[in-house]
Every structure is written in C-alpha cells, then in structure tokens.
C-alpha positions, -999 to 999 in steps of 0.1 A, spaced: -1 -2 0 12 35 -8 26 54 21 6 85 8 -28 68 9 -17 55 46 -10 89 58 -41 105 42 -66 80 52 -69 92 90 -71 128 77 -96 118 52 -119 101 79 -116 130 102 -125 154 74 -154 131 64 -169 131 99 -165 169 99 -185 170 66 -212 145 80 -218 171 109 -219 199 84 -241 182 59 -264 175 89 -266 211 99 -274 223 63 -302 196 58 -319 210 90 -317 245 78 -326 237 43 -356 213 56 -370 241 78 -369 265 50 -386 243 26 -412 228 49 -416 250 77 -409 221 101 -377 219 124 -377 180 121 -381 161 88 -402 132 85 -391 98 100 -400 71 73 -422 50 98 -442 79 110 -477 67 100 -491 105 102 -465 114 72 -472 106 35 -451 89 12 -445 121 -8 -432 138 26 -410 110 35 -395 106 -2 -391 143 -5 -373 147 28 -351 115 19 -344 131 -14 -332 166 -1 -311 146 26 -294 128 -1 -285 155 -23 -274 176 6 -252 147 20 -237 138 -15 -231 175 -22 -212 181 8 -194 147 9 -179 153 -26 -173 191 -17 -154 180 17 -135 150 0 -123 172 -29 -113 201 -3 -95 177 17 -76 160 -11 -67 196 -26 -55 208 8 -34 176 15 -19 183 -20 -11 219 -10 6 206 21 25 175 8 28 183 -29 12 148 -36 -24 140 -45 -38 115 -20 -44 87 -48 -11 89 -62 
C-alpha cells in the first residue's frame, strides 16, 4: 500500500466526519426553509405521507452527496497543498 494513502486515510476520515456534521446542519436548515418544520419526517411515521417522506429523503441525500463531494475534494486539495502529492497518487 502506498505510504501516501496510509498517511491520508486518518485525515480523510476526520474530514469526512466533520463533513457529516456540516451536512446534517445544512439539511436541517434547508428542511426548515422548505417545509416550515424543524424535524424531517421519519420514514415510519404513520402520520406522514409517502410524498413527505420521499421528499425529505431526496433532499437529505442530495445535500449529503454534495457536502461529501465538496469535503472530500477540499481535503484532497488541501493535502496536495501541504504535501505536494495528491492522495491517490
């Protein structure tokens, strides 16, 4: 295994965890703006419609995907600036 990947792995995990926290915060704000509710519907909540549950899941998935890609890319770019090497090289 490439030493570069071994060194980057813990950094990538930490950055990913922070990204998850950020994505959760962004989703909560977006969901409140979109729906006027503080909490997204739980998929097993019998008082919520299929549409509400699937919309919440779609918005959440899109936000998490976007934040993950941005955080991963930013982490790799920052790693390159510090070490001079791209993490996958």
